[in-house]
One Martini backbone bead per residue (centre of mass of N, CA, C, O) as a GRO file, in nm:
protein
   47
    1ASN     BB    1  -2.846  -4.294   3.311
    2ILE     BB    2  -2.962  -4.304   3.012
    3SER     BB    3  -3.054  -4.066   2.754
    4ASN     BB    4  -3.254  -3.985   2.440
    5GLY     BB    5  -3.374  -3.687   2.436
    6VAL     BB    6  -3.189  -3.528   2.243
    7VAL     BB    7  -3.233  -3.702   1.991
    8GLU     BB    8  -3.542  -3.674   1.981
    9GLY     BB    9  -3.547  -3.366   1.951
   10LEU     BB   10  -3.388  -3.354   1.683
   11ASN     BB   11  -3.580  -3.535   1.522
   12ASN     BB   12  -3.825  -3.346   1.548
   13LYS     BB   13  -3.697  -3.105   1.398
   14ILE     BB   14  -3.654  -3.254   1.130
   15LYS     BB   15  -3.951  -3.324   1.076
   16THR     BB   16  -4.045  -3.029   1.070
   17ALA     BB   17  -3.867  -2.943   0.831
   18PHE     BB   18  -3.994  -3.132   0.626
   19LYS     BB   19  -4.278  -3.009   0.639
   20ARG     BB   20  -4.184  -2.711   0.563
   21SER     BB   21  -4.031  -2.827   0.275
   22TYR     BB   22  -4.243  -2.925   0.055
   23GLY     BB   23  -4.226  -2.662  -0.150
   24LEU     BB   24  -3.953  -2.732  -0.221
   25LYS     BB   25  -3.745  -2.827  -0.500
   26THR     BB   26  -3.483  -2.908  -0.336
   27GLU     BB   27  -3.253  -3.065  -0.138
   28VAL     BB   28  -3.089  -2.820  -0.058
   29ASN     BB   29  -3.322  -2.661   0.067
   30ARG     BB   30  -3.399  -2.873   0.277
   31ASN     BB   31  -3.123  -2.887   0.422
   32THR     BB   32  -3.116  -2.591   0.501
   33MET     BB   33  -3.364  -2.602   0.681
   34ILE     BB   34  -3.248  -2.804   0.882
   35PHE     BB   35  -2.999  -2.642   0.970
   36LEU     BB   36  -3.153  -2.392   1.074
   37MET     BB   37  -3.329  -2.543   1.287
   38ALA     BB   38  -3.118  -2.729   1.440
   39GLY     BB   39  -2.901  -2.474   1.481
   40LYS     BB   40  -3.038  -2.202   1.552
   41LEU     BB   41  -3.057  -2.029   1.296
   42SER     BB   42  -3.019  -1.721   1.112
   43LEU     BB   43  -3.087  -1.498   0.888
   44PRO     BB   44  -2.971  -1.240   0.740
   45THR     BB   45  -3.039  -0.895   0.755
   46ARG     BB   46  -3.145  -0.606   0.610
   47CYS     BB   47  -3.155  -0.249   0.671
   0.00000   0.00000   0.00000
């Protein structure tokens, strides 16, 4: 009863982040995009 659904879901999020980050210039920006999407994080906003 072992499933790899969680890993496949995370892999899909990372692939989506790669697609969204094509216009970014550096690897650091791409990796930041992956961390934000995979970690369900949001950037702080100013009021």
